[in-house]
C-alpha positions as CSV (number, residue, x, y, z in Angstrom):
1,M,16.7,181.2,-37.5
2,F,14.7,181.2,-40.7
3,C,13.1,184.4,-42.1
4,V,9.3,183.9,-42.3
5,E,9.3,186.1,-45.4
6,C,12.0,184.7,-47.6
7,G,12.7,181.4,-45.8
8,K,16.4,182.0,-45.7
9,D,18.6,181.1,-42.7
10,E,19.3,184.7,-41.8
11,T,19.7,186.8,-38.6
12,I,16.2,187.9,-37.7
13,F,15.9,191.7,-37.5
14,Q,12.3,192.3,-36.4
15,N,9.0,190.6,-36.4
16,G,10.5,187.3,-37.6
17,V,12.0,188.7,-40.8
18,C,15.5,189.4,-41.8
19,L,16.9,192.9,-42.4
20,S,16.6,192.6,-46.2
21,C,12.9,191.6,-46.1
22,Y,12.3,194.3,-43.5
23,L,13.7,197.0,-45.7
24,K,11.6,195.8,-48.7
25,N,8.3,196.3,-46.8
26,M,9.1,199.5,-45.0
27,Q,8.9,203.1,-45.9
28,F,11.0,205.3,-43.7
29,S,9.9,208.7,-44.9
30,K,6.8,210.4,-46.2
31,G,5.6,213.8,-47.2
32,P,3.2,215.9,-49.4
33,T,3.2,215.8,-53.2
34,I,2.3,219.5,-53.4
35,M,3.7,222.3,-51.3
36,D,2.8,226.0,-51.3
37,I,5.3,228.7,-50.3
38,K,4.1,232.3,-49.8
39,F,6.2,235.1,-51.2
40,C,5.8,238.9,-50.6
41,P,6.5,240.7,-53.8
42,R,7.0,244.1,-52.0
43,C,9.9,243.1,-49.7
44,S,10.9,239.7,-51.2
45,S,10.3,237.8,-48.0
46,Y,9.0,234.3,-47.6
47,K,6.6,232.9,-45.0
48,H,7.9,230.1,-42.8
49,K,5.3,228.8,-40.3
50,N,3.8,232.0,-39.0
51,T,6.8,234.3,-39.6
52,W,7.9,236.3,-42.7
53,V,11.6,236.0,-43.2
54,Q,14.1,237.5,-45.7
55,E,16.3,234.5,-46.6
56,D,17.5,232.7,-49.7
57,F,14.8,230.6,-51.4
58,D,17.0,227.5,-51.2
59,D,17.1,227.9,-47.4
60,I,13.4,228.5,-47.2
61,L,12.6,225.4,-49.4
62,R,14.9,223.3,-47.2
63,Q,13.1,224.4,-44.1
64,H,9.7,223.8,-45.5
65,I,10.7,220.3,-46.6
66,K,12.2,219.5,-43.3
67,D,8.9,220.6,-41.6
68,A,6.6,218.8,-44.0
69,F,8.4,215.4,-44.3
70,S,8.3,212.9,-41.5
71,I,11.3,210.6,-41.2
72,S,11.4,207.4,-39.1
73,P,13.7,207.6,-36.1
74,E,15.2,204.2,-37.1
75,L,17.2,206.0,-39.8
76,K,20.5,207.4,-38.7
77,N,22.7,210.0,-40.3
78,V,19.8,211.4,-42.3
79,A,20.5,213.8,-45.2
80,I,18.0,215.5,-47.4
81,Q,18.7,216.7,-51.0
82,T,16.4,218.4,-53.4
83,Q,16.7,218.9,-57.2
84,C,14.2,221.3,-58.8
85,K,13.3,222.4,-62.3
86,E,11.1,225.4,-63.1
87,Q,8.1,224.5,-65.3
88,D,5.0,226.5,-66.0
89,R,5.8,228.9,-63.1
90,I,6.0,226.1,-60.6
91,L,8.9,223.9,-59.4
92,R,9.1,220.2,-60.2
93,C,11.3,218.8,-57.5
94,M,12.7,215.4,-56.4
95,V,13.3,215.1,-52.7
96,S,15.9,212.5,-51.8
97,I,16.1,211.3,-48.2
98,T,19.1,209.2,-47.3
99,G,20.0,207.5,-44.1
100,S,21.4,204.2,-42.7
101,L,20.0,201.3,-40.8
102,E,22.2,198.6,-39.3
103,G,25.0,199.9,-41.6
104,Q,22.8,199.6,-44.8
105,L,22.4,202.7,-46.9
106,I,18.8,203.6,-47.6
107,T,17.5,206.2,-50.1
108,E,13.9,207.2,-50.7
109,Q,12.7,209.6,-53.3
110,H,9.6,211.7,-53.3
111,P,8.3,213.8,-56.3
112,L,7.2,217.2,-55.1
113,T,5.5,220.2,-56.8
114,V,6.3,223.5,-55.2
115,R,4.0,226.4,-55.9
116,I,5.1,230.0,-55.1
117,K,2.0,232.0,-53.9
118,R,2.3,235.8,-54.0
119,S,0.9,237.3,-50.8
120,T,1.6,240.7,-49.2
121,C,3.2,240.2,-45.8
122,D,1.8,241.8,-42.6
123,V,4.5,244.4,-42.5
124,C,4.1,245.6,-46.1
125,S,0.3,245.5,-45.6
126,R,0.7,247.9,-42.6
127,E,3.1,250.1,-44.5
128,A,0.9,250.4,-47.5
129,G,-2.0,251.2,-45.3
130,G,-0.2,254.1,-43.6
131,Y,0.1,252.3,-40.2
132,Y,2.0,254.1,-37.4
133,E,2.1,253.9,-33.7
134,A,4.3,256.9,-32.8
135,I,5.5,260.3,-34.0
136,I,9.0,261.6,-33.2
137,Q,9.0,265.4,-33.3
138,I,12.3,267.2,-33.3
139,R,12.2,270.9,-32.6
140,A,14.6,273.7,-31.6
141,E,14.4,276.0,-28.6
142,K,13.9,279.6,-29.5
143,R,15.4,279.2,-33.0
144,T,14.8,277.7,-36.4
145,F,17.0,274.9,-37.6
146,P,19.6,275.7,-40.3
147,K,19.5,273.4,-43.3
148,D,22.8,271.6,-42.3
149,E,21.5,270.7,-38.8
150,L,18.2,269.4,-40.3
151,T,20.3,267.2,-42.6
152,I,22.4,265.8,-39.7
153,L,19.3,265.1,-37.6
154,R,17.5,263.4,-40.3
155,S,20.5,261.3,-41.3
156,T,21.0,260.3,-37.6
157,V,17.4,259.1,-37.2
158,E,17.4,257.2,-40.5
159,S,20.8,255.6,-39.7
160,M,19.4,254.3,-36.4
161,I,16.4,252.9,-38.1
162,N,18.5,251.2,-40.8
163,Q,20.7,249.6,-38.1
164,L,17.7,248.3,-36.2
165,Q,16.1,246.9,-39.4
166,K,19.4,245.1,-40.2
167,S,19.5,243.7,-36.7
168,G,16.1,242.0,-37.1
169,K,13.5,244.7,-36.5
170,R,11.6,243.7,-39.5
171,G,8.4,245.4,-38.4
172,L,10.0,248.8,-38.1
173,F,9.5,251.3,-40.8
174,I,8.9,255.0,-41.5
175,T,5.3,255.5,-42.6
176,D,5.7,259.2,-43.3
177,F,8.1,262.1,-42.9
178,D,7.7,265.8,-42.7
179,E,10.4,268.5,-42.8
180,N,9.5,272.2,-42.2
181,R,10.9,275.4,-40.6
182,Q,9.8,274.1,-37.1
183,G,11.7,270.9,-37.4
184,L,11.3,267.2,-38.3
185,D,8.4,264.7,-37.9
186,F,8.9,260.9,-38.2
187,F,5.9,258.6,-38.2
188,L,7.1,255.2,-37.1
189,S,5.5,251.8,-36.9
190,E,6.7,250.8,-33.4
191,K,6.2,253.0,-30.4
192,T,8.6,251.3,-28.1
193,T,11.4,251.6,-30.7
194,A,10.4,255.2,-31.4
195,F,10.8,255.9,-27.7
196,S,14.3,254.5,-27.7
197,I,15.3,256.5,-30.8
198,A,13.9,259.7,-29.4
199,K,15.9,259.2,-26.2
200,K,19.1,258.6,-28.1
201,I,18.5,261.8,-30.1
202,Q,18.2,263.7,-26.8
203,E,21.4,262.0,-25.4
204,Q,23.3,262.9,-28.5
205,F,22.1,266.5,-29.2
206,G,20.9,267.5,-25.7
207,G,17.7,269.2,-24.9
208,E,14.3,268.4,-23.4
209,F,12.2,265.2,-23.9
210,K,8.4,265.0,-23.5
211,Q,5.8,262.3,-24.4
212,S,2.1,262.3,-24.8
213,A,-0.6,259.8,-25.9
214,A,-3.7,260.0,-28.1
215,T,-6.4,257.4,-28.5
216,A,-6.3,255.5,-31.8
217,G,-9.3,253.2,-31.5
218,M,-10.0,249.8,-30.0
219,K,-8.7,246.3,-30.7
220,D,-9.8,243.1,-29.0
221,S,-11.7,245.3,-26.5
222,K,-8.6,247.2,-25.6
223,Q,-7.9,250.9,-26.1
224,L,-5.1,251.6,-28.5
225,Y,-2.9,254.7,-28.2
226,R,-0.5,256.6,-30.5
227,M,2.4,258.2,-28.9
228,T,4.2,261.5,-29.6
229,Y,7.8,261.9,-28.5
230,L,9.0,265.4,-28.6
231,V,12.8,266.2,-28.5
232,R,13.4,269.9,-28.2
233,I,17.0,270.7,-29.2
234,P,18.5,273.6,-27.1
235,A,19.3,277.0,-28.5
236,Y,23.0,276.2,-28.2
237,R,24.9,273.6,-30.3
238,Q,28.1,271.7,-30.1
239,G,30.9,274.1,-31.2
240,D,29.0,277.2,-29.9
241,F,30.6,279.9,-27.8
242,F,28.7,281.3,-24.8
243,S,29.2,283.3,-21.6
244,Y,28.4,281.9,-18.2
245,D,29.2,283.0,-14.7
246,K,31.4,285.9,-16.0
247,S,33.5,283.5,-18.1
248,F,33.5,282.4,-21.8
249,F,33.1,278.8,-22.9
250,L,33.3,276.6,-25.9
251,I,30.7,273.7,-26.0
252,V,32.6,270.4,-26.6
253,S,29.7,267.9,-26.4
254,L,26.1,267.6,-25.2
255,H,24.5,264.8,-23.3
256,E,20.8,265.1,-22.4
257,N,20.6,268.2,-20.2
258,K,24.3,268.3,-19.5
259,V,26.9,270.4,-21.4
260,R,30.6,269.6,-21.5
261,A,32.4,272.9,-22.2
262,I,35.9,274.4,-22.1
263,E,36.6,277.7,-20.3
264,L,38.5,279.7,-22.9
265,S,40.9,281.6,-20.6
266,T,42.2,278.4,-18.9
267,W,41.2,275.6,-21.2
268,I,39.8,273.8,-18.2
269,E,36.9,271.5,-18.9
270,K,33.6,271.9,-17.0
271,V,30.2,270.2,-17.0
272,I,27.3,272.7,-16.8
273,D,23.6,272.0,-16.5
274,G,21.8,272.9,-19.7
275,K,19.1,275.0,-18.0
276,D,21.8,277.3,-16.6
277,I,23.0,278.1,-20.1
278,Q,19.5,279.0,-21.5
279,P,19.7,282.6,-20.1
280,S,23.3,283.0,-21.1
281,K,24.5,284.8,-24.2
282,I,25.1,282.4,-27.2
283,Y,27.5,284.1,-29.6
284,G,27.6,281.5,-32.4
285,G,29.9,278.7,-33.5
286,K,32.7,278.0,-36.0
287,E,31.8,281.0,-38.1
288,L,33.4,283.2,-35.4
289,I,36.8,281.5,-35.5
290,R,39.6,283.4,-37.2
291,E,43.2,282.2,-37.9
292,M,46.1,284.4,-36.7
293,I,49.8,284.2,-37.2
294,V,52.0,283.4,-34.3
295,V,54.7,286.1,-34.1
296,S,56.4,285.1,-30.8
297,R,55.7,283.1,-27.7
298,S,56.9,282.9,-24.1
299,K,56.0,280.8,-21.2
300,K,52.9,282.8,-20.3
301,D,52.1,284.9,-23.3
302,I,51.8,284.7,-27.0
303,Q,52.0,287.4,-29.7
304,L,49.7,287.1,-32.7
305,M,49.3,289.0,-36.0
306,N,46.1,289.5,-38.0
307,P,47.0,288.2,-41.5
308,K,44.6,290.8,-43.1
309,T,45.5,294.0,-41.2
310,Y,49.0,293.0,-39.9
311,S,48.1,294.4,-36.5
312,T,49.6,292.5,-33.6
313,I,48.3,291.7,-30.1
314,E,49.7,289.9,-27.1
315,I,47.5,287.7,-25.0
316,R,47.9,285.4,-22.0
317,K,48.2,281.8,-22.9
318,P,45.5,279.6,-21.4
319,T,48.0,276.8,-20.7
320,M,51.7,276.5,-20.1
321,E,51.9,273.9,-22.8
322,L,54.1,274.7,-25.8
323,I,52.2,276.0,-28.8
324,N,54.5,275.3,-31.8
325,T,52.2,275.8,-34.8
326,P,52.7,278.8,-37.1
327,M,48.9,279.6,-37.1
328,V,46.4,279.4,-34.3
329,N,42.6,279.6,-34.2
330,T,41.1,282.5,-32.2
331,V,37.8,283.9,-31.3
332,K,36.8,287.4,-30.2
333,L,33.9,287.7,-27.7
334,D,32.8,291.0,-26.2
335,G,36.2,292.5,-27.1
336,Y,38.3,289.7,-25.5
337,L,40.5,287.6,-27.7
338,F,40.9,283.9,-26.9
339,L,42.8,281.0,-28.3
340,V,40.5,278.2,-29.4
341,P,41.6,274.7,-28.4
342,G,42.2,272.4,-31.4
């Protein structure tokens, strides 16, 4: 067969022409000569389609080019390469699109001007405007927080938020923060996430959880609400000693309204409802613990010496297990001396 284009006796590829003539008259890719990419100077994120993402610029440019250029499905094994030079605050690029057709390698080049447009993203705009949907309030029951406890609570909440942000919660941020004698207030941008964080605080530190809503205007004919999530930390803390049901206990851990404690005379673990502890006597925590010297020990008893007064006392061991350390921790509650489990 003869090619109607060049007249050569060649295999006809399409429309009466050979492959060589077909390739001369075809363009397999096309795209814009100018491209704008939006960049947020506050958080260094780029806008791709309708989403702001924090990725490397090379990856963002590659995605924009892939979206903006159309490539004929006739090309197989397509590869896109871009070379850019910065000039007068814009990028002068050459986009090379390579593919194959019937075993023939095809490369097409497109000059492209890339302009970086500075624009504040939706999240930074909200943050700058003081936007928030919820308040997490952390308070204490019948006491004020010591400084170290406030530090732990604040660090715990901020750590949760940092982890969520790293996992993709880009719209989550702390709008404002307040620390006072009553406790902590966190103003957060997302109420559903604020709810989850508040519940985790209750799970970790125990106590009571409450929520309330307040109107915050209208949007698209719908009423908007701001939520307040209150976590009231109990009067007792992990590591505190307390009396309950004519026995003495050490708090090992807290979970919502449940307390895991060890009975000091037996070292038997028990789970107690938090509301049952509220009327109990809370003695304090680690500041009550005193080290004593082990003088002698038997199967049931152990003799201890006060390292300051050199006075000795013999008490019943809470367990038959061997205590082979030269020093032990003790606590004295209402005149009774107990060994403190390590």
